[in-house]
PyMOL CGO cylinders between C-alpha atoms (Angstrom):
from pymol import cmd
from pymol.cgo import CYLINDER

trace = [
    CYLINDER, -82.38, -38.09, -66.32, -77.88, -38.08, -66.08, 0.3, 1, 1, 1, 1, 1, 1,
    CYLINDER, -77.88, -38.08, -66.08, -76.79, -38.85, -61.92, 0.3, 1, 1, 1, 1, 1, 1,
    CYLINDER, -76.79, -38.85, -61.92, -74.17, -40.65, -61.54, 0.3, 1, 1, 1, 1, 1, 1,
    CYLINDER, -74.17, -40.65, -61.54, -73.78, -43.29, -59.00, 0.3, 1, 1, 1, 1, 1, 1,
    CYLINDER, -73.78, -43.29, -59.00, -71.35, -44.94, -57.52, 0.3, 1, 1, 1, 1, 1, 1,
    CYLINDER, -71.35, -44.94, -57.52, -71.35, -47.83, -54.09, 0.3, 1, 1, 1, 1, 1, 1,
    CYLINDER, -71.35, -47.83, -54.09, -68.42, -47.64, -53.65, 0.3, 1, 1, 1, 1, 1, 1,
    CYLINDER, -68.42, -47.64, -53.65, -68.66, -48.00, -49.52, 0.3, 1, 1, 1, 1, 1, 1,
    CYLINDER, -68.66, -48.00, -49.52, -71.71, -47.19, -49.06, 0.3, 1, 1, 1, 1, 1, 1,
    CYLINDER, -71.71, -47.19, -49.06, -73.52, -49.35, -46.55, 0.3, 1, 1, 1, 1, 1, 1,
    CYLINDER, -73.52, -49.35, -46.55, -76.99, -49.73, -45.06, 0.3, 1, 1, 1, 1, 1, 1,
    CYLINDER, -76.99, -49.73, -45.06, -77.67, -51.53, -42.05, 0.3, 1, 1, 1, 1, 1, 1,
    CYLINDER, -77.67, -51.53, -42.05, -80.92, -52.53, -40.14, 0.3, 1, 1, 1, 1, 1, 1,
    CYLINDER, -80.92, -52.53, -40.14, -82.04, -54.76, -37.39, 0.3, 1, 1, 1, 1, 1, 1,
    CYLINDER, -82.04, -54.76, -37.39, -82.73, -57.43, -40.36, 0.3, 1, 1, 1, 1, 1, 1,
    CYLINDER, -82.73, -57.43, -40.36, -80.50, -56.58, -43.65, 0.3, 1, 1, 1, 1, 1, 1,
    CYLINDER, -80.50, -56.58, -43.65, -77.23, -54.94, -44.92, 0.3, 1, 1, 1, 1, 1, 1,
    CYLINDER, -77.23, -54.94, -44.92, -77.68, -53.02, -47.98, 0.3, 1, 1, 1, 1, 1, 1,
    CYLINDER, -77.68, -53.02, -47.98, -74.41, -53.35, -49.82, 0.3, 1, 1, 1, 1, 1, 1,
    CYLINDER, -74.41, -53.35, -49.82, -72.23, -53.89, -52.65, 0.3, 1, 1, 1, 1, 1, 1,
    CYLINDER, -72.23, -53.89, -52.65, -71.87, -57.06, -54.39, 0.3, 1, 1, 1, 1, 1, 1,
    CYLINDER, -71.87, -57.06, -54.39, -69.05, -58.59, -53.76, 0.3, 1, 1, 1, 1, 1, 1,
    CYLINDER, -69.05, -58.59, -53.76, -67.60, -62.31, -55.34, 0.3, 1, 1, 1, 1, 1, 1,
    CYLINDER, -67.60, -62.31, -55.34, -68.59, -64.60, -52.35, 0.3, 1, 1, 1, 1, 1, 1,
    CYLINDER, -68.59, -64.60, -52.35, -71.74, -63.37, -53.39, 0.3, 1, 1, 1, 1, 1, 1,
    CYLINDER, -71.74, -63.37, -53.39, -72.42, -65.91, -56.17, 0.3, 1, 1, 1, 1, 1, 1,
    CYLINDER, -72.42, -65.91, -56.17, -74.18, -68.39, -55.21, 0.3, 1, 1, 1, 1, 1, 1,
    CYLINDER, -74.18, -68.39, -55.21, -76.32, -66.79, -53.20, 0.3, 1, 1, 1, 1, 1, 1,
    CYLINDER, -76.32, -66.79, -53.20, -77.20, -64.39, -56.20, 0.3, 1, 1, 1, 1, 1, 1,
    CYLINDER, -77.20, -64.39, -56.20, -77.66, -67.72, -58.33, 0.3, 1, 1, 1, 1, 1, 1,
    CYLINDER, -77.66, -67.72, -58.33, -80.12, -69.10, -55.72, 0.3, 1, 1, 1, 1, 1, 1,
    CYLINDER, -80.12, -69.10, -55.72, -82.86, -66.49, -56.55, 0.3, 1, 1, 1, 1, 1, 1,
    CYLINDER, -82.86, -66.49, -56.55, -81.94, -65.37, -59.74, 0.3, 1, 1, 1, 1, 1, 1,
    CYLINDER, -81.94, -65.37, -59.74, -82.66, -68.69, -61.04, 0.3, 1, 1, 1, 1, 1, 1,
    CYLINDER, -82.66, -68.69, -61.04, -85.95, -68.70, -59.49, 0.3, 1, 1, 1, 1, 1, 1,
    CYLINDER, -85.95, -68.70, -59.49, -89.03, -68.43, -62.72, 0.3, 1, 1, 1, 1, 1, 1,
    CYLINDER, -89.03, -68.43, -62.72, -90.37, -65.68, -61.71, 0.3, 1, 1, 1, 1, 1, 1,
    CYLINDER, -90.37, -65.68, -61.71, -88.63, -63.47, -59.75, 0.3, 1, 1, 1, 1, 1, 1,
    CYLINDER, -88.63, -63.47, -59.75, -86.07, -61.77, -62.01, 0.3, 1, 1, 1, 1, 1, 1,
    CYLINDER, -86.07, -61.77, -62.01, -89.46, -61.30, -64.78, 0.3, 1, 1, 1, 1, 1, 1,
    CYLINDER, -89.46, -61.30, -64.78, -91.44, -59.34, -61.53, 0.3, 1, 1, 1, 1, 1, 1,
    CYLINDER, -91.44, -59.34, -61.53, -88.41, -57.46, -61.96, 0.3, 1, 1, 1, 1, 1, 1,
    CYLINDER, -88.41, -57.46, -61.96, -87.91, -56.30, -65.89, 0.3, 1, 1, 1, 1, 1, 1,
    CYLINDER, -87.91, -56.30, -65.89, -85.28, -59.46, -66.50, 0.3, 1, 1, 1, 1, 1, 1,
    CYLINDER, -85.28, -59.46, -66.50, -85.27, -63.13, -67.12, 0.3, 1, 1, 1, 1, 1, 1,
    CYLINDER, -85.27, -63.13, -67.12, -84.54, -65.83, -64.87, 0.3, 1, 1, 1, 1, 1, 1,
    CYLINDER, -84.54, -65.83, -64.87, -80.58, -67.09, -65.10, 0.3, 1, 1, 1, 1, 1, 1,
    CYLINDER, -80.58, -67.09, -65.10, -80.76, -70.34, -66.32, 0.3, 1, 1, 1, 1, 1, 1,
    CYLINDER, -80.76, -70.34, -66.32, -76.94, -71.20, -65.52, 0.3, 1, 1, 1, 1, 1, 1,
    CYLINDER, -76.94, -71.20, -65.52, -74.35, -69.76, -63.06, 0.3, 1, 1, 1, 1, 1, 1,
    CYLINDER, -74.35, -69.76, -63.06, -73.21, -68.57, -65.66, 0.3, 1, 1, 1, 1, 1, 1,
    CYLINDER, -73.21, -68.57, -65.66, -74.78, -66.30, -66.43, 0.3, 1, 1, 1, 1, 1, 1,
    CYLINDER, -74.78, -66.30, -66.43, -75.35, -65.19, -62.69, 0.3, 1, 1, 1, 1, 1, 1,
    CYLINDER, -75.35, -65.19, -62.69, -71.34, -64.85, -62.85, 0.3, 1, 1, 1, 1, 1, 1,
    CYLINDER, -71.34, -64.85, -62.85, -71.36, -62.30, -65.81, 0.3, 1, 1, 1, 1, 1, 1,
    CYLINDER, -71.36, -62.30, -65.81, -74.16, -60.34, -64.23, 0.3, 1, 1, 1, 1, 1, 1,
    CYLINDER, -74.16, -60.34, -64.23, -72.04, -60.15, -61.25, 0.3, 1, 1, 1, 1, 1, 1,
    CYLINDER, -72.04, -60.15, -61.25, -69.15, -58.76, -62.98, 0.3, 1, 1, 1, 1, 1, 1,
    CYLINDER, -69.15, -58.76, -62.98, -70.75, -55.93, -64.62, 0.3, 1, 1, 1, 1, 1, 1,
    CYLINDER, -70.75, -55.93, -64.62, -72.95, -55.13, -61.08, 0.3, 1, 1, 1, 1, 1, 1,
    CYLINDER, -72.95, -55.13, -61.08, -69.47, -54.60, -58.97, 0.3, 1, 1, 1, 1, 1, 1,
    CYLINDER, -69.47, -54.60, -58.97, -67.98, -52.73, -62.29, 0.3, 1, 1, 1, 1, 1, 1,
    CYLINDER, -67.98, -52.73, -62.29, -70.90, -50.38, -62.51, 0.3, 1, 1, 1, 1, 1, 1,
    CYLINDER, -70.90, -50.38, -62.51, -71.10, -50.24, -59.08, 0.3, 1, 1, 1, 1, 1, 1,
    CYLINDER, -71.10, -50.24, -59.08, -74.74, -49.20, -59.39, 0.3, 1, 1, 1, 1, 1, 1,
    CYLINDER, -74.74, -49.20, -59.39, -76.17, -52.00, -57.46, 0.3, 1, 1, 1, 1, 1, 1,
    CYLINDER, -76.17, -52.00, -57.46, -76.61, -53.39, -54.04, 0.3, 1, 1, 1, 1, 1, 1,
    CYLINDER, -76.61, -53.39, -54.04, -76.90, -56.98, -52.19, 0.3, 1, 1, 1, 1, 1, 1,
    CYLINDER, -76.90, -56.98, -52.19, -79.66, -57.33, -50.44, 0.3, 1, 1, 1, 1, 1, 1,
    CYLINDER, -79.66, -57.33, -50.44, -78.25, -59.31, -47.46, 0.3, 1, 1, 1, 1, 1, 1,
    CYLINDER, -78.25, -59.31, -47.46, -80.16, -60.54, -44.92, 0.3, 1, 1, 1, 1, 1, 1,
    CYLINDER, -80.16, -60.54, -44.92, -78.74, -60.94, -41.07, 0.3, 1, 1, 1, 1, 1, 1,
    CYLINDER, -78.74, -60.94, -41.07, -80.78, -64.00, -39.77, 0.3, 1, 1, 1, 1, 1, 1,
    CYLINDER, -80.78, -64.00, -39.77, -80.35, -66.20, -43.03, 0.3, 1, 1, 1, 1, 1, 1,
    CYLINDER, -80.35, -66.20, -43.03, -76.61, -65.31, -43.60, 0.3, 1, 1, 1, 1, 1, 1,
    CYLINDER, -76.61, -65.31, -43.60, -77.02, -64.47, -47.25, 0.3, 1, 1, 1, 1, 1, 1,
    CYLINDER, -77.02, -64.47, -47.25, -77.86, -62.43, -50.25, 0.3, 1, 1, 1, 1, 1, 1,
    CYLINDER, -77.86, -62.43, -50.25, -81.01, -62.97, -50.47, 0.3, 1, 1, 1, 1, 1, 1,
    CYLINDER, -81.01, -62.97, -50.47, -82.13, -59.57, -53.26, 0.3, 1, 1, 1, 1, 1, 1,
    CYLINDER, -82.13, -59.57, -53.26, -80.74, -56.53, -55.18, 0.3, 1, 1, 1, 1, 1, 1,
    CYLINDER, -80.74, -56.53, -55.18, -81.45, -53.35, -55.35, 0.3, 1, 1, 1, 1, 1, 1,
    CYLINDER, -81.45, -53.35, -55.35, -80.62, -51.37, -58.48, 0.3, 1, 1, 1, 1, 1, 1,
    CYLINDER, -80.62, -51.37, -58.48, -80.16, -47.30, -59.39, 0.3, 1, 1, 1, 1, 1, 1,
    CYLINDER, -80.16, -47.30, -59.39, -79.57, -46.91, -63.28, 0.3, 1, 1, 1, 1, 1, 1,
    CYLINDER, -79.57, -46.91, -63.28, -80.62, -44.62, -65.57, 0.3, 1, 1, 1, 1, 1, 1,
    CYLINDER, -80.62, -44.62, -65.57, -84.41, -45.46, -67.80, 0.3, 1, 1, 1, 1, 1, 1,
]
cmd.load_cgo(trace, "trace")
């Protein structure tokens, strides 16, 4: 399947979430959930063991424009991600 996707400018808002592209300010929130053992593994990737791993992954998400940050309004932070990837 070859479906080009670019999340630039795409934002979906519900009463509790904002689904939007990742930005550099999401680094610490991203690391917080991505470093929890079992979280990444459930999604098919190893949990992050360093902030540098998260920084590299964040840059990839921002460059590829294929992964959204899931921002929780109540917690005022990114709590997960939603990726659209070629299989």
